[in-house]
N, C-alpha and C positions, 0 to 999 in steps of 0.2 A: 507562430503560425497565424496567418492572416487569411481571411475569407472575403470574396467579393462575388456575389451571385453564385454561379456554379463553378467558380474557380477557387483554388486554394494554393497558397504559397507557404512552403515550409522551409525555414532556415535552420540549419544544423551547424553547431560549433563543437569543436573538441578543444577543451581548455585545460591548461596545466594550472591546477589550483594553487600549488605552492609558489609558482613564479608569476601567477596572474597574467598568463600569456596565452593568447589564442594560437593554437597549433594548426588548426585546419577549419575551414568553413565551406559550406556548400548550400546552394539554394535550389529548391525544387518547385516548379509550377505545374500543377496538374488540374484535371477536371475532378469534381467530387465523386464521379461515378467510379473512379479507379483509386480511391483513397487507400484502400487496404493493400492494393498492390504497391502503392508508394511506401507504405509502412514496411513491407517486406524488403523493398528495394533499399530503403535507408538503412535498415538493420544490417543488410548484407554489405553495404558500402562502408559503414562504420567498422564492421568487423575486419574488412580488408585493409582499411586505412590504419587501424591500430594493431594489425597483425594478431588479432585475437584468435585463439584456437577454440573452436566450438565443439563441445562434446556432443555425443549422439542425442542425449536427453535435451540439451539446450537447442539443438537443431530442430527437434520435434516441437519444442515450445515456441520457437520463432515461427514455425510453419503451421501452428495449431489453427483450427478452424476459427475464423473471425466471425463476428456477427453478420448475419445475412441481411439485416435491416439497418440501413444507414441512419434512419430516424432514431432508432434505439441508441445507437452509438453517439449520435449528436446530443441527445438528451443527457447521456452519461457525462460527456465532456463539459457541457454547459453548467451542470450542477456542482462541479467540483468547487467553484468559487463560493458557493453557499456553505459547503462542508467546512472549509478552512476559515470561515468567519467565526465559527464556534459560538453561535447564539441559538437559543431555543427555536426561534421562528425559522432561521435559516436551515437548521438541521432537519426540522420537520418538512420544510419545503423540498429540501434535497431528497429526503426519503420518499416523499410522494411522487416525485418525478422519476426516481430510480425504479419505483414500483410500476410507474407507467412504462418505462423502458422495458422492464421485465414482461409486462403485459404484451408489448409489441413483439418481443422475441423471448418467449418463455424458456428457451434453452441457452440464453445468454448468461453464462456463469458469472461474468464480471459484474453484471447488474445486480445479481443476487448477493454477491460479496459486498457490493457498495451498500445495499440495504442493510446488511449485517453491521457494517461499519457505523452507519448513522444510528442504528438501534443501540449499539454499544455506547456510542457517545451520549445518546439521550439518557441511558441508564447511568452512566458514569457521572454526569453532571446533574442528576436528579431532575431531569426534565420529563421523564417517562411517567405516565399516569399510574401504571402498574409495573413496578420494577421487576418482579419475578417473572411475569409473563413476557416482559420485554426481552429479558435475557434468553428465555426459552425460544422465543421467536427468532432472535438473532442467531442462536445456535443452529436452528433448523435451516435458516437461510444460508448460513456458512457451510453447513454440511452438504446442502443441495448444490451450492456453487462448486464445491470440491468434486462432487459426483459428476458434474457437467464438464468440468475442466480441471483435471488433476495436474495440469502444467502451469496453473496460475497461483502464485503465492497468496493472493488476496483472500481466497477462501480459507486457507489454513490459518492466516492471521486472525480471521474472525473466530474460528474454532479455538485458537489459542487464548484469545482474550476472554471469551465466556468461560472456558474451562478453568482459567486462573481464578476468576472471581466466584466460581462455584467450588473453589478449593480442590479442584482435580488437577493437581500440579503435574503429575506424570503425563496426563493427556495434553495439558497446555504445553509442556516442554516438547513433547513429540510433534505437536502441530507447528510450533514456532521453528523447531529445528528443520522440519520439512520446508517451511516457507523460506528459511535461510538457504537451504540447498538450492531452491529454485531462483532465489534472488539474493546472492551472497553479498552484494554491495549496497543493500538498502539499510541505511542507518536507523530508520525507524523500526524495522524488523529486528535488527540487532539489539536495539535498546529495549524493545518489548520482551525479547527472549531474556535479556539481562534482568528485567523486572521479575520475570518468572523464576529465574535462578535465585534472585534475592529472596523472594517469598519462600523458596524451598530450602533456604539455609546455605546456598552455594555462593556466598558473597564474593569470594576471590574470583570465581568464574564470571560473576556479574561485572565486577570492576574491569576485568580484562576485555569483556565485550564492549563496555562503555567507552573505554579508551579507543577501541577500534572504531566505534561509531563516531567519535569525535575526530578521528583521523580521516575518516571517509568524507566528512562534510567540511566545507570551507569555513562556514560560519560556525562559531561555537555552538554545539548542540545543547540547547538549554536543558533538555530532558536528561541528557547524560551528565552535563556539568553540575547540575544541582545535586546529583547523587554521588558524584565522585568526592565531594567534600565530606561525605559521611563515612565513618570508619567502622561501622558495625552493621550486621545483617538487619537488625531490628530497625535502625534508623534508615538504612537504604530502602527497605520496604515501605516505610512511612512516607519518605520523600517521593518514592515512585508513585504512590497513590495520589499525591498532591500535584504532581507535575506531568502526569500522563497526557498525551496529546497536545503538548505545548508547541510542537513543531508541525510543519505543514508541508513536508516533502511529498512528492507524488508517489502512494499506496496503489505510479499514477493509477488512480482508480481505473 
């Protein structure tokens, strides 16, 4: 995606990962004032090109209410680069700007889910000043994101993460399974659900999911690969804790 003044160019490709072959490509040039219409248009085009059958729920998700404020959406996209650098300063900067985006559009569930993600990362890497309150804040943001947009997997991912580390395994599994229903081909969601299964003693199911995550991504999924070499539930869980968030596929925020 490229931007020049009030114009935006979006290039879309459909790639066969196994053959490393581009099957289809298309380019869209539009004004920024109709960016959300372009998103809907591209989604519809891809579905038609790939002959994808869209369920009623997926159709609603594609057509769900997008942010009314373009400035909030722009802040959200720009800060993804900071999140995936995984440094203390970058994560906090991203969170501050996500909070600014939520301030611009308080009913933008995606911004709240992004805040939850940064808080979870700060807690995980011991960057948070007060770890317990950080998790509680993350959970409240994730729950609010879900309440505002029940068709977005990101909020459920936030709920699943906090519930796991609060040792509420059933709640974590329920949240991750819902996220997976909404986004069934997200390797990170699959891996995190596998993490929860591993912590819950369901190692065989965890390995099955990890294999699926590796199949869905072209590059070897580090997070999955590291755990597949472990043949016991205890070790799977230990490695899971050490390797969470090694990948940076788009949660696109």
